[in-house]
N, C-alpha and C positions, 0 to 999 in steps of 0.2 A: 504493500499500502504506501510506503514512504517513498519508494522507488518510482511508482507510477505517478506519484503527485509531482516529485521532480522533473520526470521527463515531459508531464504537460507543462508546467511551467516554465521549462525551457523552451519548448516547443512554441508556446503560444507568445514567449518574449522575441522568438525569432520572427516568427510569423509578422509581429508586430511591427521589429526591425526592419523586414524584408519589404512589408507592404508600404512603409514610409520612407523607404530608400525607391522604391519602383515610381511610387507618386512624383518624387523629386526628379527622378530621371524623367519621367513624363512630362513633367513642367518646364523643366531644361531643353525640350525637343528632342532628348537623345533616344526614343524610341522605348517602346513600354515592354512590359514583361518581366518576369523573373527567372526567365531560361527556363520555362515550361516545365515537362515531366522529372527532367535531370535536377533541377534546381529542388524538387520536393524532396527527394531522397538524399541529397546534399543535406537539405535544410533539419530531416530526421536525424541524421547522422550526427550535426553538430549538436541537436536537443540531446541526443544521447551520450556524447563525448563530454557535454558539460554538466548533465545530472548526475553522473557517478561522481565525481569530485564532490559535487554539492550532497550527496548523502554520505559520504564519507566526513566531510563535514559536521553534519546533523549529528552523525555518530559521536564525533569528538565532544560535541556540546551537550549531547543526551538531553533527556527528556527535561523541560522546566530549567535547563541550564545547568544541571546538575554536575554534569562532565567538568565544567569550567571549576567548579568547587574540588575536584578530588585530585591530587596530586597525580602525577604520571604514573608510578608504579599501580597507584589503589583505583586507578579506572579500570572500567570492566571491561575496556578493548585495550588496554594497555599491550598484552602480550598475547591477544588472540585477534582473528579476523577472518574474512572470509575472501573468495574469489567471488565473479558475477560476471556472468554473460547474459546479454540482453539482445534477443533479438526480436524486431518490428518489419513487419510486411508494409510496403508501400505498394498497394496495388495499381496506383496510377501511374507510376514508373516500371511497375512490375518488377522492383526490385527488394530483396532481402537486405535488411540493415542490420549488421551485428557490432556491438560494443562489449569488449570482453576487459577484464582485468584478471591478472592472473593466470591459472590454466586450465580454467571450466572453458568448454569448447561447444563449438558450433558445428554442426554438419549441414550440409545440404545432399541427398541422393537425388543423383542425375543418371539417368540411363541404367540405372543398378548399381554405380558405384556412388562412394562416399568422396563429396568434396569438402573440405576443410574451408570455413567460413572464419576461423578463428588461429591464433597463433599465440602457443604460450609463453608468459614473460616470466624466463628463468633468469637467475642472476648470472650465469655464465654467458648469457648471450652479448656481444661486443656493448650495444646501444646500452643494455641494460648495466652492464658492469662500469662502463664509462661513467653513468650518472652517481652509481653508487660509490664508485673510488672518490670523485667530485664531492660528495657529500660528506666524505671521510669516513665510510664504510670499507669493509673489505669482502670479498667473494671467498669463501674456504671451502674446499671439496671434503666434505666428511660423510665416508661412506660412499655409496654409489651417487650423492646429492650435491649439488654447490648449494651454498646457504649464505645468505646477507648476514655477516658478522656472526657467521657461525650456529644460526639460529633458523631462521626462514627461508624454506626452498624457494621461495617466489618473490619475484623483483615489483611484482606490483599489487595490491590488496585493499581490501576496506578493512577499516581498522588497523590493529598491529601498531599503534603509535608510538611505542618505544622506540621504533625504526623510522618515526617522522617527529623526532623531537629537536633538529635542530633550528631554534627560533630565529637564527641567521638567515634561514633559505625559505624561498617560498614552497606550497606545498607539491608545487611541481618539481621541485629539485632535490626533493629528501632521498634517504636511501630507499625507501619503499615509497610508491605513489599509487594514488588512486585515478591517476589518468589512463583510460582505454584508447585503445586502438579501434577504429572503427572501418567495417568494410561495408560495402554496396557489391552485392552479386546479383545479376539479371535471373530470372526464375521464369519457367515456362507454365503453362495454364492458369486457370482462371482460380476463383476462390474456392471452387468446388473441389480442387486438388488437393486443399490444405484439410488435413484431419488432425485432430488432437492426440499427442503422443501422452499418454499418463503414465 
């Protein structure tokens, strides 16, 4: 429910911003429109990319702001967290939009074959390792897994605030971040082709 609210807020804000920009462009005589169907899936991707970090911020603050009152180690999400993988279907542009944080995965079955719609965020990936080390962290191999500071085997997650505690850095530059990667993938078929997976 909390994630749904964040996605809706971000999408409405993006729609309002795009509508204002389109109106200004039309007034300036540079033509209208927002790019058509491709713009709708891009807008959805941007809303998802914005919603997951907002959800993480809400987890940090907690209900009624209680998270702000708890010192680091006493916060309920100090040393625990979650991955997230959110998929939305834009029937207008016939795109599946996926945003993920961590190693939860989304797949699309096309012609009997699984097509990955997300990539795992692991500390040993060069881009992730670079951010972790710039934030003062270390990537250590413990057993078969690489771990941030020897603990978490993910480089992106909701919660896990002990790895997001450098007050000199913005949220997107911490050792572990809640910034998702978003992908847009064309799909075949219409709404009747979709059935829920339980």
